[in-house]
N, C-alpha and C positions, 0 to 999 in steps of 0.2 A: 390403378393400383396401393401406387406407392402415396400419394394427395390423401387416398380413405387410412393406410397405413398411420400418419403422418395426424390425423386428427381424431383416428383414437385412442393410440397414442398423448397428445390430448386432454384425452377427458379421464381416462383412466394410462395419468400416469406409471401405475406400476407394472404396465408393461413394457415399461422401458428395461426393468430387469431379470424382462427374458433369457437374452444373451448369455449373462452371466450367470446366472441359479444352470445353463447346458453345458459352459461350460465347468460347474463344476463336475456336476454331473461326467463330466468328462476325465478332470482328475477323480476321482471316485473311484471308477470303472479301473484305473492303472493302481490304484490303493486295493482297491478290493484282490486283484491282482497278484501284486508282493503278496500279501496277507497269504493268500492260497499260497505261496513260494516257501511261506522261514516254515513249517512245520513237514518240509522235503527232509530227510534225511537217509541216514545207513541202511538201519530198520524197515524203509520204506523200499515194498517191493519195487522194480522197475514196471510193472504193466501201471500200478496203482500210477507215477511219478511219473506215465509221459502224460495220462488221462488229466493230472493238472497239469502240465504243460500247454496238451486244449485247450481246453477250463480256461486257465490263463489267456489263452494267443485270442478264444472269446470275447474275453471281456475288455481288447483292445482297438480288439474291430471291433464291441457295440462302440467303445469309446468314440472311435472311425466319424460313428452316425453322427452322438452326438457333437462333435469338431466340430461338423460337415450341417451341422445346424445351427450351432451359437451365429458361423457365420454367416448367414445366411437370414437368423433371426435379424442383427441387428443392422444393419444392409435397410432389411422392409420394416423394420421399423424407426431407421432411421436415428438408431443406439450407438451407432460407431463413435471410439472417441476412445484417446487414447490405452488408460485404464483399462478398458476391452483391448484393447494388445494387450500389453504388459498378462493380464492374469491369462489369456488365451497361448502367451505362449511358455507363462510357471506352471499351463496343466499339462502342455505338451510335453515340459521337459521330464515331469513324471508318466505320464503311458504311454508317447514314446519314445523316451528318452532311456528311462530309469527300467521304467521292466523290465524295456526288451533285452538290455545287459544285463538284468539279473538272471529271469531268464533262461540264455544263455552258458551264463554262468553254472549256474543251479542244475544245467540238461545234461552239460560238459562233466561236471564231473561225477553225480547219480551217473551218463551214458560207461568212466571212465571207470565203474564200482567203488566210485572211494577214497582208490587206489593210487592215490598222482602224484610223483616224485613233485620234490622242488622246480622243475624245470616241467615240465605239462605243467605247476600254480602259474607258474609266471607265468606259459605258457596264452592259456585263457585269458588271466588278468588280463595282462600287455591289450592282448586285440576286445578283450568286451570294452575297455575305456576309452577306445581308439571311436570305437562307437560310438559312447555313450559323451565323450567331447567331441563327436563332428556333427554329432545333436544339440551337444551344448552351447560351440557356433554358427555352430546353424538356423537356433533360434533366436540367437544377440546378431549373427545383424538380416537376421526378417528382423527382426524390432527395427532395430536400424534404418534401415532403408524401407522400413512403414508409416517410421519415424516422420523423417525430412523426406519420404514419399522422390527416392532418390528413382526409384524404379519400375514400374509397370506392374501392373498388381493380374494381369492375367495370363501367366506364363511365372517361372521361379529359375534362380538361376542356382546350383543344384538341384537334386534330391530329397523330397520334402522333407521331413520329418515323419506322417503317418505313412507316407511310402515305403519306407528304412523298417517304419515295425512294422508294418502289413508283409515287404519278405519278409523276417525271420516269422511271423508265426504260420505262410504259404506253409512257412519249409516242416515244421512243424508240426501242422499235418499233413501234408506230404509223409510226413516219415511214419507218421503212426498209420494211417491209410497204409501206405505200401513196401518202409521202409522195412519190416518184420520188430520181431525183437532181439531177433539172435546178440549174442554178444559180440562180433563180430563187428555188424553195422551197425554197433552203439558206440562200439569206441571208434571207429571210421568215423559215424555223424559225432564224437566227442571232438576228433580233432577242427573235420571241417562248419562245424558253427560259429564258432571262436572269431575263424581267417576270413567266409561269407560274413560275417557282422561288420568287421572294420572295414573289407569292401566300400561295405554300408556305407559305413563313419567316413567315410572321402570321398563317397561319388555324394552327402551331403553337403559338400565341401569346396564340391569341384564348380567348373562355369556352365558346364551341362547343363543342356535346356530341360526342361519337364511341364507340362502341362499341368491345370490345374484340377485337379480333378473333380476338386469338391466344385467347385463354379463351371467346370464345362458341364456335370448333370441337373446342376438348376438354370444351364442355356437352350434348356432341350426344348421349352417353352417357347421359346423364340425362335428358335433356329430348328426347324422339326426336320432336315437333312439327317441331323443326328441320331436318329429315331431310328434305325432301322442298325447303325451297330450296334444302340447297346441294348435291344433286342436279340443282335445277335451275342454278344456276351451275357445275357442274359440264359440265352439258349445255352453251352455251351457249360453254365457255369450248373443249367439245370442232369444235363446229359453227362457230363462227365466230373459235375462234382469236384469231390477233392484237386481232381488234377488241373478239368477245368478251370479252381480260383487258382491257381499254382500258375495254370498258365499263359494267364489273363496279367496278373502281378509280374511273371517274371519281363511280358515283354511289355509291357510298361518300364520296368528298367531300361530292360534295352532299348525302351523309346529313346529317350533321351541324349544315348548318343550315335542312333542315327542319325536324332535328327542336325548333333553337331554336327554332322561328315558329312550331310544334304548340304546345313546352311555353308561352311566351308567348302565347300568344293560351287555350290550357287555364285559364292562370292569370288571366288577362284575365276570363274567364268565372266563374270560382270567387269571384271574391273580391266584398265583395259589393256594390249598386251606390251610384253618387254621391252622397250627399244635397243 
């Protein structure tokens, strides 16, 4: 399959630009999501604002699809390059770094009914800054490791930025589907969302191991044992919808710390007993 694709690329060299095109589509989704957030103001009804947050989250999930396929296309067409790596991280910074942070900051202001004290402003913007700073450091570290090839690409060290963005988006979905629109619940969400995003920012720069979800999904064709799990996840989303998607995303967030705990316990058992 790979040899055939290489021959095809040699005949039609424009195919090598497909990964970059998909990466640009990723960044355009993030840009479109930010444009959706700009008109939200004190004059915007809360119900309409939440719908815009949901649409913004859908745009971020759409970007994740492009993010998965640009890497797959680059490997398939033998178009992996340093230029592509840098471009991919720049797009990820816009879509999975800046956009979720802007959405959380805007949502918090909206849920506080735009009536915030100095300390509430500081709280929201400081914690959102932890998220966006974490995303920037995470992507810079990934670029260095990818350039120097100092780490395996099979797993991530730290929560990947698309995973962090997905966790923010499912929180918005969950709020829209289950939280209701009462002033009390929205005020609680205004306090929780920034803290939640800050935790995600810290996880992005931790040593916690995470599975490369995109490559894992793309490897199903070679490893059929993974298929039942994919069917199960699809069934969970089909049956429970937003709650199912939220459960699977949170399960992925917790999978890293759980893997780290098991890895440390395994190493402890394998190490020789102290004399």
